[in-house]
C-alpha positions as a printed NumPy array, in Angstrom:
array([[  6.596,  -2.37 , -37.135],
       [  8.616,  -4.399, -34.696],
       [  8.45 ,  -3.796, -31.002],
       [ 11.363,  -4.487, -28.688],
       [ 10.784,  -5.198, -25.024],
       [ 13.182,  -4.651, -22.166],
       [ 12.826,  -5.823, -18.604],
       [ 14.593,  -3.589, -16.123],
       [ 14.952,  -4.505, -12.47 ],
       [ 16.196,  -1.775, -10.158],
       [ 16.616,  -2.521,  -6.463],
       [ 17.27 ,   1.036,  -5.267],
       [ 13.93 ,   2.877,  -4.917],
       [ 15.414,   6.336,  -5.576],
       [ 17.174,   5.175,  -8.734],
       [ 14.067,   3.271,  -9.78 ],
       [ 11.987,   6.471,  -9.647],
       [ 14.658,   8.3  , -11.649],
       [ 14.708,   5.668, -14.404],
       [ 10.903,   5.499, -14.456],
       [ 10.596,   9.296, -14.793],
       [ 13.291,   9.365, -17.461],
       [ 11.595,   6.706, -19.584],
       [  8.23 ,   8.461, -19.262],
       [  9.711,  11.438, -21.124],
       [  9.961,   9.467, -24.354],
       [  6.645,   9.466, -26.191],
       [  7.535,   6.237, -28.008],
       [  8.156,   4.28 , -24.789],
       [  5.298,   2.449, -23.085],
       [  5.929,   1.457, -19.494],
       [  4.307,  -1.576, -17.929],
       [  4.997,  -1.895, -14.236],
       [  4.933,  -5.375, -12.833],
       [  2.992,  -5.552,  -9.605],
       [  4.506,  -7.568,  -6.827],
       [  2.401, -10.288,  -5.288],
       [  1.348,  -9.353,  -1.782],
       [  2.793, -11.375,   1.047],
       [  0.545, -12.772,   3.751],
       [  1.796, -10.039,   6.085],
       [  0.993,  -7.332,   3.501],
       [ -2.511,  -8.751,   3.068],
       [ -3.003,  -8.804,   6.848],
       [ -1.9  ,  -5.18 ,   7.156],
       [ -4.091,  -4.043,   4.258],
       [ -7.039,  -5.902,   5.755],
       [ -6.51 ,  -4.052,   9.033],
       [ -6.344,  -0.719,   7.239],
       [ -9.54 ,  -1.487,   5.303],
       [-11.3  ,  -2.394,   8.539],
       [-10.09 ,   0.813,  10.193],
       [-11.334,   2.935,   7.279],
       [-14.73 ,   1.216,   7.395],
       [-14.988,   1.88 ,  11.139],
       [-13.998,   5.51 ,  10.631],
       [-16.691,   5.924,   7.965],
       [-19.292,   4.358,  10.267],
       [-18.197,   6.739,  13.028],
       [-18.515,   9.729,  10.68 ],
       [-22.035,   8.557,   9.805],
       [-22.883,   8.379,  13.499],
       [-23.502,   4.635,  13.373],
       [-20.823,   3.594,  15.885],
       [-18.801,   5.079,  18.725],
       [-15.048,   4.644,  18.785],
       [-13.242,   3.52 ,  21.918],
       [-10.911,   5.943,  23.662],
       [ -7.137,   5.648,  23.3  ],
       [ -6.533,   4.264,  26.796],
       [ -8.921,   1.336,  26.336],
       [ -7.536,   0.68 ,  22.848],
       [ -3.982,   0.533,  24.214],
       [ -5.152,  -1.806,  26.977],
       [ -6.745,  -4.044,  24.34 ],
       [ -3.535,  -4.104,  22.288],
       [ -1.54 ,  -5.03 ,  25.396],
       [ -3.996,  -7.798,  26.283],
       [ -3.675,  -9.237,  22.782],
       [  0.125,  -9.13 ,  22.957],
       [  0.723,  -6.401,  20.393],
       [  2.378,  -4.049,  22.881]])
């Protein structure tokens, strides 16, 4: 049995979802989604989210106290984020 492969690139996210859902309906079609490599900015953002989740879990366990919003905003301003 011969297998034919197609590579489809769709730039529009809405149309991409439509094509993906359409192809999933065929039981003889296997879909392999290519994962994009993360940019440095994406990695930085994900690292920040991971750190925030870890801190939240530590807070839930009673191991740390979180700072209040006003002091957090002041810290962000001091570091040049706001």
